[in-house]
C-alpha positions as CSV (number, residue, x, y, z in Angstrom):
1,M,-47.6,-14.4,2.8
2,S,-46.6,-16.2,6.4
3,G,-43.5,-17.0,5.9
4,P,-41.0,-13.9,6.8
5,E,-38.8,-11.6,5.1
6,Q,-35.1,-12.3,4.6
7,L,-31.9,-10.7,3.3
8,Q,-30.0,-13.0,0.9
9,P,-27.1,-12.8,-1.1
10,T,-27.8,-12.5,-4.6
11,K,-25.1,-11.6,-7.6
12,P,-26.3,-9.1,-9.5
13,R,-27.7,-9.8,-12.8
14,L,-24.8,-8.4,-15.9
15,R,-27.5,-5.3,-17.1
16,E,-27.1,-3.8,-12.9
17,N,-23.3,-4.4,-13.5
18,I,-23.5,-2.4,-16.6
19,A,-25.8,0.2,-14.7
20,G,-23.7,0.6,-11.5
21,L,-20.2,2.3,-14.0
22,R,-22.7,5.5,-14.3
23,P,-20.4,7.3,-11.3
24,I,-17.2,6.2,-14.3
25,S,-19.5,6.8,-17.2
26,G,-17.5,10.7,-18.0
27,L,-13.9,8.3,-17.0
28,L,-14.9,5.4,-19.5
29,A,-16.1,8.4,-21.7
30,T,-13.1,10.5,-22.1
31,V,-11.0,7.3,-22.5
32,T,-12.8,5.9,-25.7
33,V,-12.7,9.0,-27.3
34,S,-9.3,9.7,-26.1
35,R,-7.9,6.0,-27.7
36,C,-10.2,7.3,-31.0
37,S,-8.0,10.1,-31.3
38,V,-4.6,8.2,-31.7
39,V,-4.5,9.0,-35.2
40,L,-1.3,10.5,-35.9
41,Y,0.7,7.7,-33.5
42,P,-0.1,4.4,-35.5
43,F,0.6,6.3,-38.9
44,Y,3.7,8.5,-36.9
45,A,6.9,6.8,-39.4
46,V,5.5,6.9,-42.6
47,Y,4.0,10.7,-41.7
48,L,8.0,11.9,-40.5
49,A,9.1,9.6,-44.0
50,S,6.6,11.8,-45.7
51,E,5.9,15.0,-44.5
52,R,9.7,15.3,-43.2
53,K,12.4,13.9,-46.2
54,E,15.2,15.4,-45.1
55,L,14.8,12.5,-42.0
56,T,16.8,9.0,-42.6
57,V,15.2,5.8,-41.8
58,D,17.5,5.3,-38.6
59,L,16.3,9.3,-37.2
60,I,12.6,7.7,-37.6
61,G,13.4,4.4,-35.8
62,L,14.3,6.9,-33.2
63,I,12.2,9.6,-32.8
64,V,8.8,6.7,-32.9
65,G,11.2,5.3,-30.3
66,V,11.3,7.9,-27.9
67,F,7.5,8.0,-28.0
68,G,7.5,4.7,-25.3
69,I,10.4,6.1,-23.3
70,G,8.1,9.4,-22.4
71,A,4.9,7.0,-21.5
72,L,7.5,4.6,-19.4
73,L,8.4,7.6,-17.4
74,A,5.0,8.7,-17.1
75,G,4.3,5.1,-15.5
76,V,7.1,6.3,-12.8
77,F,6.2,10.1,-11.6
78,S,2.5,10.2,-12.3
79,G,1.9,9.6,-8.3
80,A,4.5,12.4,-7.9
81,L,3.0,14.8,-10.1
82,A,-0.1,13.7,-8.6
83,A,0.7,14.1,-5.3
84,R,0.8,18.1,-6.1
85,I,-2.3,17.6,-8.5
86,P,-5.1,16.3,-7.7
87,E,-6.2,13.7,-10.4
88,K,-8.6,14.8,-12.5
89,R,-7.2,18.3,-13.0
90,L,-4.0,15.8,-13.9
91,A,-4.9,13.9,-16.4
92,V,-7.5,16.9,-18.4
93,M,-3.6,18.6,-18.4
94,G,-2.4,15.8,-20.0
95,L,-4.9,15.5,-22.6
96,A,-4.9,19.3,-23.1
97,A,-1.0,19.4,-23.6
98,V,-1.4,15.6,-26.2
99,T,-3.3,18.8,-28.2
100,G,-1.0,21.7,-28.2
101,I,2.5,18.9,-28.6
102,V,1.2,17.3,-31.7
103,L,0.6,20.2,-33.4
104,A,3.6,21.5,-31.9
105,I,5.2,18.1,-34.1
106,S,3.1,19.8,-37.2
107,V,5.0,22.6,-37.4
108,T,9.3,21.6,-36.6
109,S,11.2,20.2,-38.1
110,E,14.8,20.7,-36.4
111,L,15.6,16.8,-35.0
112,W,16.3,17.5,-32.0
113,M,12.3,19.3,-31.2
114,L,11.0,16.3,-32.8
115,V,12.2,13.7,-30.5
116,G,11.8,16.4,-27.1
117,L,8.3,16.6,-28.7
118,T,8.1,12.8,-29.2
119,A,9.1,11.7,-25.5
120,L,6.8,14.5,-24.4
121,W,4.3,13.4,-26.4
122,G,4.4,9.8,-24.8
123,F,4.7,11.1,-21.7
124,C,1.2,13.0,-21.5
125,Y,-0.5,10.1,-23.2
126,E,0.3,7.7,-20.8
127,L,0.2,9.9,-18.1
128,V,-4.4,9.0,-18.0
129,N,-4.0,5.4,-17.9
130,P,-3.0,5.0,-13.3
131,I,-4.9,7.8,-13.1
132,A,-8.2,7.0,-15.0
133,Y,-7.1,3.7,-12.7
134,T,-6.9,5.1,-9.5
135,L,-10.4,7.5,-10.2
136,V,-12.2,4.0,-10.5
137,A,-10.3,2.0,-7.5
138,R,-11.0,5.5,-5.6
139,V,-14.8,5.7,-7.0
140,M,-15.9,1.9,-7.6
141,P,-17.6,-0.3,-4.5
142,E,-15.5,-3.9,-4.3
143,A,-17.8,-5.3,-5.6
144,Q,-17.7,-4.1,-8.6
145,R,-14.0,-3.5,-8.6
146,R,-13.8,-5.3,-11.6
147,F,-16.0,-5.6,-13.6
148,A,-15.7,-1.7,-13.5
149,F,-11.6,-2.1,-14.5
150,S,-12.6,-4.9,-17.9
151,A,-14.8,-1.6,-18.7
152,V,-12.2,0.5,-18.9
153,R,-10.2,-2.2,-20.8
154,L,-13.5,-2.7,-23.2
155,A,-13.2,1.3,-23.8
156,I,-9.6,1.7,-24.6
157,N,-9.9,-1.7,-27.3
158,A,-12.9,-0.3,-28.6
159,G,-10.8,3.3,-29.2
160,M,-7.6,1.4,-30.3
161,G,-9.8,-0.6,-32.8
162,I,-11.5,2.6,-34.6
163,G,-8.1,5.0,-33.9
164,P,-6.0,3.0,-37.2
165,V,-9.3,3.0,-39.1
166,L,-10.3,6.8,-38.7
167,A,-6.1,7.2,-39.9
168,G,-6.0,5.4,-43.0
169,I,-8.5,7.6,-44.1
170,L,-7.1,10.7,-42.9
171,F,-3.7,9.4,-44.3
172,S,-5.3,8.6,-47.7
173,V,-6.1,12.7,-48.4
174,S,-3.5,14.2,-47.0
175,P,-1.0,13.1,-44.8
176,A,-1.7,17.3,-42.7
177,L,-4.5,15.7,-41.4
178,L,-2.9,13.1,-38.8
179,P,-2.2,16.1,-36.1
180,W,-5.0,17.4,-36.3
181,G,-7.3,14.5,-36.3
182,T,-5.4,13.6,-32.9
183,A,-5.3,17.6,-31.6
184,I,-9.2,18.0,-31.9
185,G,-10.2,14.5,-30.7
186,Y,-8.0,14.9,-27.1
187,L,-9.2,18.1,-26.9
188,A,-12.4,17.0,-26.9
189,S,-11.7,14.1,-24.5
190,A,-9.8,17.0,-21.8
191,F,-13.2,18.5,-22.1
192,I,-15.6,15.6,-21.4
193,L,-13.4,14.7,-17.8
194,A,-13.4,18.3,-17.2
195,R,-17.1,18.5,-17.8
196,A,-17.1,14.8,-16.4
197,R,-18.7,14.0,-12.5
198,I,-16.8,11.3,-11.9
199,A,-19.3,10.7,-8.1
200,A,-18.7,7.7,-5.4
201,G,-20.5,4.9,-6.2
202,R,-22.5,3.3,-3.3
203,G,-20.0,2.4,-0.6
204,S,-17.3,2.9,-1.7
205,A,-16.3,6.2,0.5
206,D,-16.7,2.5,3.4
207,T,-14.5,0.5,1.2
208,G,-12.0,2.8,1.0
209,A,-11.9,4.2,5.0
210,R,-11.5,0.1,5.9
211,A,-8.7,0.2,3.8
212,A,-6.8,3.3,5.1
213,A,-7.5,2.1,8.4
214,G,-6.3,-1.2,7.7
215,D,-2.4,0.0,6.1
216,E,-2.2,2.0,9.2
217,R,-2.1,-1.3,11.6
218,D,-0.3,-2.9,8.7
219,A,2.7,-0.7,8.4
220,G,5.7,-2.0,5.9
221,R,3.5,-4.7,4.2
222,P,1.9,-2.6,2.0
223,G,5.5,-1.9,-0.1
224,V,6.1,-6.0,-0.2
225,R,3.1,-7.0,-1.3
226,F,3.1,-4.6,-4.3
227,W,6.7,-5.0,-5.3
228,S,5.7,-9.4,-4.7
229,F,2.7,-8.5,-6.9
230,L,4.8,-7.2,-9.5
231,A,7.5,-9.5,-10.2
232,A,5.4,-12.1,-10.2
233,T,3.2,-10.4,-12.8
234,T,6.6,-9.5,-14.8
235,P,5.9,-12.9,-16.9
236,I,2.3,-11.9,-17.8
237,H,3.4,-8.0,-19.8
238,L,6.4,-9.2,-20.9
239,A,4.7,-12.6,-22.8
240,Y,1.6,-9.7,-23.6
241,A,3.9,-7.8,-25.3
242,L,4.7,-10.2,-27.8
243,P,1.5,-10.6,-29.4
244,S,1.8,-6.3,-30.1
245,T,5.4,-5.9,-31.6
246,V,6.6,-9.2,-32.9
247,V,3.1,-11.3,-33.8
248,S,3.3,-9.8,-37.1
249,V,7.5,-10.6,-38.5
250,Y,6.4,-14.1,-36.9
251,V,4.3,-14.8,-39.4
252,I,4.7,-13.5,-41.9
253,H,8.9,-13.9,-41.5
254,T,9.3,-17.1,-39.5
255,L,6.2,-19.3,-40.7
256,D,6.5,-17.6,-44.4
257,E,3.0,-17.8,-44.7
258,P,0.3,-14.7,-46.2
259,A,-0.5,-11.6,-44.3
260,G,-3.6,-12.9,-44.0
261,W,-2.8,-15.0,-40.6
262,A,-1.3,-12.3,-38.6
263,S,-4.6,-10.2,-39.6
264,A,-6.8,-13.0,-38.3
265,V,-4.5,-12.4,-35.2
266,F,-5.1,-9.7,-34.6
267,A,-8.9,-9.8,-35.7
268,V,-9.6,-12.9,-33.0
269,N,-8.1,-11.2,-31.1
270,A,-9.9,-8.6,-31.0
271,F,-13.7,-9.6,-31.5
272,L,-13.2,-11.9,-28.1
273,I,-12.0,-8.6,-26.3
274,I,-14.9,-6.5,-28.1
275,T,-17.5,-9.5,-27.5
276,C,-16.6,-11.5,-24.4
277,E,-14.8,-9.6,-21.9
278,I,-17.9,-7.5,-20.2
279,A,-19.7,-10.9,-20.0
280,L,-15.8,-12.9,-18.5
281,N,-15.0,-10.9,-16.0
282,H,-19.5,-10.7,-14.7
283,A,-19.7,-14.2,-14.8
284,M,-16.3,-14.7,-13.0
285,L,-16.7,-12.0,-9.9
286,T,-18.1,-14.7,-7.3
287,L,-14.4,-16.0,-7.7
288,S,-11.0,-14.1,-5.6
289,R,-8.7,-12.3,-6.9
290,R,-6.2,-15.1,-6.6
291,A,-8.5,-17.3,-8.3
292,T,-9.1,-15.7,-11.2
293,L,-5.4,-14.5,-11.8
294,L,-4.2,-18.4,-11.6
295,I,-7.1,-19.8,-14.0
296,G,-5.9,-16.6,-16.5
297,Y,-2.4,-17.1,-16.1
298,G,-3.1,-20.9,-16.9
299,C,-4.6,-19.8,-19.6
300,A,-2.1,-17.8,-21.0
301,V,0.4,-21.0,-20.4
302,A,-1.7,-23.3,-22.8
303,G,-1.4,-20.2,-25.8
304,F,1.4,-18.9,-25.8
305,A,2.9,-22.6,-25.9
306,L,0.5,-23.1,-29.1
307,M,1.7,-20.6,-30.2
308,G,5.3,-22.7,-31.0
309,L,2.7,-25.6,-32.9
310,A,1.6,-23.7,-35.8
311,A,4.7,-24.3,-37.3
312,D,4.2,-27.5,-38.8
313,H,-0.1,-26.5,-38.4
314,T,-1.2,-23.1,-39.0
315,W,-4.8,-23.1,-37.9
316,L,-3.2,-23.4,-35.1
317,L,-2.3,-19.8,-34.5
318,L,-6.2,-19.0,-34.0
319,V,-6.4,-21.8,-31.7
320,A,-3.9,-20.4,-29.8
321,T,-4.7,-16.5,-29.9
322,A,-8.5,-17.4,-28.6
323,V,-6.8,-19.2,-25.6
324,W,-4.0,-16.5,-24.8
325,T,-7.3,-13.9,-25.2
326,L,-9.2,-15.6,-22.7
327,G,-6.4,-15.1,-20.6
328,E,-5.3,-11.3,-21.1
329,M,-9.4,-10.9,-20.7
330,I,-9.3,-12.2,-17.3
331,V,-5.5,-10.9,-15.3
332,Y,-5.9,-7.3,-16.9
333,P,-8.9,-6.3,-14.9
334,V,-8.0,-8.5,-12.1
335,M,-4.3,-7.5,-11.2
336,P,-5.3,-3.6,-11.4
337,D,-8.3,-4.8,-8.8
338,H,-5.5,-6.4,-6.5
339,I,-3.2,-3.7,-6.5
340,S,-6.3,-1.3,-5.5
341,A,-6.9,-3.4,-2.4
342,I,-3.0,-4.0,-1.1
343,S,-2.5,0.3,-1.3
344,P,-2.5,2.4,0.8
345,D,-4.6,5.7,-0.7
346,R,-1.9,8.0,-0.6
347,L,0.1,5.2,-3.0
348,Q,-2.9,4.9,-4.7
349,V,-1.4,6.7,-8.2
350,R,1.9,5.9,-8.2
351,N,1.6,2.1,-7.1
352,M,-0.8,2.3,-10.7
353,G,1.7,4.1,-12.2
354,F,4.3,1.3,-11.5
355,Y,2.2,-0.8,-12.9
356,T,1.1,0.9,-16.5
357,A,5.1,1.3,-16.3
358,H,5.5,-2.6,-16.3
359,F,3.5,-2.7,-19.2
360,N,5.7,-0.9,-21.0
361,L,9.3,-1.8,-20.0
362,G,7.6,-5.2,-21.7
363,V,6.9,-3.7,-24.7
364,V,10.3,-2.6,-24.9
365,L,11.9,-5.5,-23.5
366,A,9.9,-8.6,-24.7
367,P,11.0,-8.3,-29.0
368,L,14.6,-7.3,-28.1
369,I,14.9,-10.2,-26.3
370,F,12.3,-12.8,-27.7
371,L,12.8,-11.7,-31.9
372,P,16.7,-12.9,-31.9
373,L,15.9,-15.7,-29.7
374,I,13.6,-17.7,-32.8
375,G,16.3,-16.9,-34.4
376,V,17.9,-19.6,-32.4
377,L,16.4,-22.2,-30.9
378,G,13.7,-22.0,-33.9
379,P,9.3,-21.8,-33.6
380,V,8.4,-24.2,-31.4
381,A,11.0,-24.2,-28.3
382,S,10.7,-20.1,-28.3
383,W,7.3,-20.2,-27.8
384,S,8.0,-23.0,-25.4
385,L,10.3,-21.6,-24.0
386,V,8.1,-18.3,-22.9
387,G,5.2,-21.2,-21.3
388,G,7.8,-22.4,-19.3
389,V,8.7,-18.1,-18.2
390,L,4.6,-17.3,-17.3
391,L,4.4,-21.1,-15.1
392,A,7.0,-20.1,-13.5
393,G,4.9,-17.1,-12.7
394,L,2.4,-19.3,-12.2
395,L,3.5,-21.0,-9.6
396,A,5.4,-18.0,-7.6
397,T,1.5,-15.8,-8.2
398,A,0.1,-19.3,-6.2
399,A,3.1,-19.3,-3.5
400,I,3.1,-15.4,-2.7
401,S,-1.1,-15.8,-2.5
402,N,-1.2,-18.8,0.4
403,S,0.7,-15.5,2.3
404,P,-0.7,-13.2,4.2
405,R,2.5,-11.5,4.6
406,T,2.9,-10.7,0.4
407,W,-0.7,-11.3,-0.5
408,G,-3.0,-9.7,2.6
409,V,-6.4,-10.9,3.7
410,E,-8.6,-12.2,0.9
411,K,-12.4,-11.9,2.1
412,A,-14.7,-13.6,-0.1
413,P,-16.2,-11.0,-2.8
414,P,-18.7,-9.3,-1.5
415,T,-22.1,-9.7,-3.2
416,P,-24.8,-7.4,-2.6
417,A,-28.2,-8.6,-1.0
418,A,-32.1,-8.5,-2.2
419,L,-34.5,-8.9,-0.6
420,V,-36.5,-11.8,-1.2
421,E,-40.0,-12.5,0.0
422,R,-40.8,-16.8,1.2
């Protein structure tokens, strides 16, 4: 060969990116097993109704509702806890605590105890999420971080798809088995995480050191960037809380369609996430975080606005679901990626905690706002309003991402270099 060897940047193949997830394989296994073990919560209301016959429907609603309050508090206080307890140990403690809490619920009949234990259950359940995101941010190199976040989401969604199926099987045998199913699964996931060696990938330490140095030189700005980003992405959390909380009501009661259409919406969403999210995020790794988020925001605007048109053409429900699911697969990996990039090392867990709390707040507020609204405005106007709020968020994100003070200096997405012979 006459030509010299040269270093040329090449985009890693999908197989290489998947192999690059090895440093967090234990974390991914933990997330998958724990989410597959969420068998009590989907049937919690009917479990209480069958096992605690003295409880009224209103009291059962109160008990189930405080789970969300506990989850919201976990996001707020996770940073303070992680400042005192090492992150991995804290996550193991949270997983193990769920085991004890659900077994205590299974033998408790006092109302105040059920309320307190359910709130504590929600707290420990949610505590793992910001820590998992933080471990990914600390361990994975910048070039693979967004892909790693999409892998965590895949583990969550796969587990949440399997969990309710297992719950239905256990409930058909005996409702009393549900707490035991959750307890055994969470104990196993705590053991997996405790034994896991979550090692830093090549290049992650240097990236973290540079980021930390940059934070010290740019004192005060990380806070501005984080809170600006959180405000600009609020519409995303509100909109994406709607599918899980109001779509079944919208399809069955507002549109007066068979329940099969609601099931079809969830099936399309789950199928696309499980089959396409990893490949989609791999394909978009060369795009900046700004461009990726704006594309995802645009898909969300179009998808949720289309939901209202299903009042005249029911099949548009599935088209709209495919479009907003495309947006979901894009925005949810890039948001924690951006937070990890703009957060100083000392604030990683806190900021990830506020991010997950932000999502849970959307789950609480979205149905409270949307359901009365649709009764007054009707489907088309209500979903158009959702699209309009998302468009406002898109424009706000475009505005803050134009300023280094509110977004940071975003470098070109890094790619590995390969030796190529000429």
